[in-house]
C-alpha positions in Angstrom: 9.5 -148.8 33.0 12.2 -145.8 33.6 14.9 -146.5 31.9 18.5 -145.0 32.6 18.3 -142.4 30.1 15.3 -141.2 32.0 17.4 -141.4 35.1 19.7 -138.2 33.9 19.6 -136.1 31.0 23.2 -136.9 30.1 23.1 -140.8 30.2 24.9 -142.8 27.8 23.0 -144.6 24.9 23.3 -147.9 25.6 23.3 -148.5 22.0 26.4 -146.7 21.2 29.6 -148.7 20.3 31.7 -145.7 21.5 33.0 -145.5 25.0 31.6 -142.7 26.4 32.0 -141.4 30.0 29.3 -139.0 31.3 31.0 -136.1 33.0 28.2 -133.5 34.4 24.9 -134.5 35.1 23.4 -132.6 32.6 26.1 -132.2 29.6 29.2 -133.4 28.8 31.5 -136.6 28.3 34.8 -137.8 27.9 34.7 -140.4 24.4 38.1 -142.9 25.0 39.7 -145.3 23.0 39.6 -143.5 19.8 42.7 -141.8 17.8 41.4 -138.4 16.2 41.8 -138.1 12.1 40.7 -137.8 8.7 40.2 -141.2 7.8 37.9 -142.5 10.8 35.5 -144.8 9.2 31.5 -143.9 8.7 29.8 -145.5 11.5 32.5 -144.1 13.6 31.6 -140.6 12.8 27.8 -141.2 12.6 28.4 -142.7 16.0 30.8 -139.5 17.3 28.3 -137.0 16.1 25.1 -139.0 17.8 27.2 -138.6 21.2 27.7 -134.7 20.1 24.0 -134.2 19.8 22.9 -136.0 22.7 25.9 -134.7 25.5 26.7 -131.2 23.6 30.3 -131.3 24.4 32.3 -134.3 24.0 36.0 -134.3 24.9 39.1 -136.8 23.8 42.5 -137.2 25.7 46.2 -137.6 24.5 45.4 -136.6 20.6 49.0 -134.8 20.5 49.6 -136.5 17.3 47.5 -133.9 15.2 48.7 -130.7 13.8 46.8 -128.0 11.6 46.5 -130.5 8.9 44.9 -133.7 11.0 42.8 -131.1 13.1 41.0 -130.1 9.6 40.7 -133.0 8.1 38.8 -134.5 11.3 36.7 -131.4 10.7 35.7 -132.1 7.8 34.4 -135.4 8.5 31.2 -133.5 9.7 30.2 -130.7 7.2 32.2 -128.1 5.8 34.8 -126.3 7.4 34.7 -122.3 7.8 36.9 -119.4 8.8 36.4 -116.7 11.6 33.9 -113.9 9.5 36.8 -111.1 10.4 39.6 -112.8 12.4 42.6 -113.8 10.5 43.2 -117.8 10.1 46.2 -119.2 12.3 49.7 -119.7 10.5 50.0 -122.2 8.8 46.6 -123.2 8.6 43.6 -123.5 6.1 40.8 -121.6 8.5 41.8 -122.4 12.2 41.6 -120.0 14.6 44.7 -119.5 17.2 43.3 -119.0 20.7 46.8 -117.1 22.4 46.9 -115.3 25.9 50.6 -114.6 24.9 49.5 -111.0 26.4 48.3 -112.2 29.4 44.6 -111.6 28.9 41.2 -114.3 28.0 37.5 -112.8 27.1 36.0 -114.7 29.2 32.5 -114.6 29.1 29.4 -117.0 28.2 28.8 -116.7 24.5 27.6 -119.5 21.7 29.9 -119.1 18.3 29.5 -116.5 15.8 25.5 -115.7 16.3 26.4 -112.5 14.6 25.7 -113.9 12.1 22.4 -115.8 10.6 24.1 -119.1 9.9 26.4 -119.7 12.9 28.6 -122.9 13.1 27.3 -125.9 14.0 29.8 -127.2 15.6 33.2 -126.1 17.0 36.1 -128.6 17.3 39.0 -127.0 19.9 42.8 -128.0 20.6 44.7 -127.9 23.2 48.3 -127.0 22.4 50.0 -125.1 25.2 48.2 -125.5 28.4 48.8 -123.6 32.1 49.9 -125.4 34.6 47.4 -124.5 36.8 44.3 -122.7 35.9 42.3 -122.2 32.3 39.8 -124.3 32.4 36.5 -123.9 29.8 32.7 -124.4 30.8 30.3 -125.1 29.1 26.4 -124.9 29.1 23.3 -126.7 28.2 20.6 -124.8 26.6 18.0 -127.3 26.2 17.6 -128.3 30.1 17.8 -124.7 30.7 14.8 -124.3 28.3 13.0 -127.2 30.2 13.5 -125.9 33.2 12.2 -122.5 32.6 8.9 -121.3 35.0 6.1 -122.0 32.6 5.9 -118.1 32.3 8.8 -117.5 31.4 8.5 -120.2 28.8 6.0 -118.8 27.2 7.3 -115.0 26.5 10.9 -116.7 25.6 8.8 -118.9 23.0 8.2 -115.8 20.8 11.0 -113.4 21.5 13.9 -112.7 19.2 16.8 -110.9 19.8 19.7 -109.1 18.0 22.9 -110.2 18.1 26.1 -108.0 16.7 29.7 -108.3 17.5 30.0 -104.9 18.1 29.9 -104.6 21.7 31.8 -103.3 24.8 34.9 -105.4 24.7 36.6 -103.3 27.2 34.2 -105.6 29.6 35.1 -108.8 28.2 39.0 -108.3 27.9 40.0 -109.3 31.6 43.4 -110.7 33.1 45.6 -107.3 32.4 46.2 -104.7 34.9 48.0 -102.4 32.9 45.9 -99.7 32.0 47.4 -98.8 28.5 48.5 -102.1 27.5 44.7 -102.9 28.2 43.3 -99.9 26.1 45.2 -100.9 23.1 44.4 -104.5 23.4 40.7 -103.1 23.3 42.0 -101.1 19.8 43.2 -104.0 18.5 40.5 -106.7 19.7 37.7 -104.5 18.2 39.6 -103.0 14.7 40.0 -107.1 14.4 37.0 -108.7 15.4 34.7 -106.2 14.8 36.3 -105.2 11.3 32.8 -105.7 9.5 30.1 -104.9 12.1 27.0 -107.9 11.3 23.9 -107.6 13.4 21.3 -110.6 13.0 17.6 -111.3 14.6 17.7 -114.8 16.2 14.4 -116.6 18.0 15.6 -116.5 21.5 14.2 -120.5 21.5 15.6 -122.1 18.7 14.8 -125.7 17.2 17.6 -128.4 16.9 17.8 -129.2 13.3 18.3 -133.2 14.3 16.9 -133.8 17.6 14.0 -131.3 17.4 15.1 -130.2 21.0 14.0 -126.7 22.2 17.3 -124.5 23.1 17.9 -121.4 25.0 19.8 -119.0 22.4 21.3 -116.3 24.2 25.0 -115.2 25.0 27.1 -112.2 25.0 26.5 -111.2 21.5 23.3 -109.9 22.2 22.7 -106.3 21.8 18.8 -106.3 22.8 15.7 -107.8 22.8 13.4 -107.1 19.7 9.8 -104.7 20.8 12.3 -104.2 24.0 14.0 -100.7 25.5 17.6 -101.2 26.4 17.5 -101.6 30.1 14.1 -103.8 30.1 16.7 -105.8 27.6 19.5 -106.1 30.2 17.2 -107.2 33.0 15.4 -109.8 31.0 18.9 -110.9 29.8 20.3 -111.0 32.8 17.3 -113.9 34.3 17.7 -115.7 31.5 21.5 -116.4 31.4 21.5 -117.4 35.0 19.0 -119.8 34.0 21.8 -121.4 31.3 24.5 -120.8 33.1 23.8 -122.2 37.1 26.7 -124.5 37.9 23.7 -127.4 37.7 23.7 -126.6 34.0 27.4 -126.7 33.5 30.3 -128.8 33.2 34.1 -127.8 33.4 36.9 -129.4 31.5 40.4 -128.9 33.0 43.1 -129.0 29.9 45.8 -131.2 29.1 48.2 -130.6 25.9 46.2 -132.5 23.3 43.1 -132.5 24.4 40.2 -132.3 22.1 36.9 -130.2 22.9 34.0 -130.5 20.1 30.7 -128.9 21.1 27.3 -128.4 19.5 27.2 -124.7 18.6 23.5 -124.8 18.2 22.9 -126.0 21.8 25.2 -125.0 24.1 27.3 -121.6 25.1 31.1 -121.6 26.4 33.5 -119.2 28.3 36.9 -119.6 29.2 38.0 -118.9 33.0 40.4 -116.3 32.9 42.5 -117.6 36.0 45.8 -118.1 34.6 47.4 -114.5 34.9 50.4 -114.8 32.5 50.9 -117.8 32.0 50.5 -118.9 28.2 47.7 -121.2 27.2 47.6 -121.4 23.5 44.4 -123.4 21.4 43.2 -123.5 17.8 39.7 -123.6 16.9 38.1 -125.4 13.9 34.1 -124.7 13.1 31.6 -126.2 11.2 29.1 -124.5 8.8 25.8 -124.8 10.4 22.2 -123.8 9.0 20.1 -120.7 9.8 18.3 -121.3 12.8 14.8 -122.0 13.2 12.1 -121.0 15.8 9.4 -122.7 17.4 6.6 -120.9 14.5 9.1 -122.0 11.9 10.6 -118.5 11.5 14.3 -118.1 10.4 17.1 -115.5 11.3 18.0 -113.0 9.3 20.8 -111.0 9.4 19.7 -107.0 9.0 23.0 -105.3 9.0 26.8 -105.8 7.4 28.9 -103.1 6.8 32.7 -102.2 7.7 33.4 -100.6 9.9 35.1 -97.1 10.9 38.9 -97.3 12.5 38.0 -97.8 16.7 40.1 -95.4 18.9 39.4 -95.2 22.8 37.9 -92.2 24.3 
């Protein structure tokens, strides 16, 4: 006999003690009635983590009481917090990354956080501080349902496919929203000299096995440089095909931010991107990340870093 869980992929677990409201049919749920802090009890933390694995991204409204210290304390309930490997931490924090659009641009491209290293974060927790009056939403996509719905020939192909991920890529193509040519050039130089101050290249399986659920998920996003064994032209064409499966509207959820909102996503099974439609409005969020394990493919092989070196200073042509 079919249960509600069988009816659609993002259905709430009827045994969860949390007030969970699924948002989209395949990914995303809001959890109500919880005041986030570092003092949550064990059963609540376990229930939140179970909801995270199930719904892939979970949201909490009305958490304006969180400051940097409480944000960090909440993060630590779910694992070891880690700073970004290249970008300096936000002022007044131990390891939070500030995402601030004060220069009038946003990096808006589908990605999974920090996949250019081997043990990239298991999860990220993003807190809304200053939110545009209109625009600036964030989208998430479900890598598990994307894999499940691949046509069988494509599934057989990706099961044995590996990709090289790197933080050394075309920054100009991703930084949008600033029409001033000189300002855009300065932003590209500044971004690359910080973000790629150390260049990483890591080989990951295109299909990752989730360490908790055992689900198979497509691991792609804009950090992919090429597929192992394919030339650049073939890599680009195949990447576009697979990315379109992950990011089609039916496979995504869209969150409209309010100040004090918190989004917590499973970085092992999702991609996300900001929507850069807010022009010169201020948009400020702070993100924590939780240490992850090294991904394993279907064949049991683990990811490996193949390059890590200091980069030369970048100057636009």
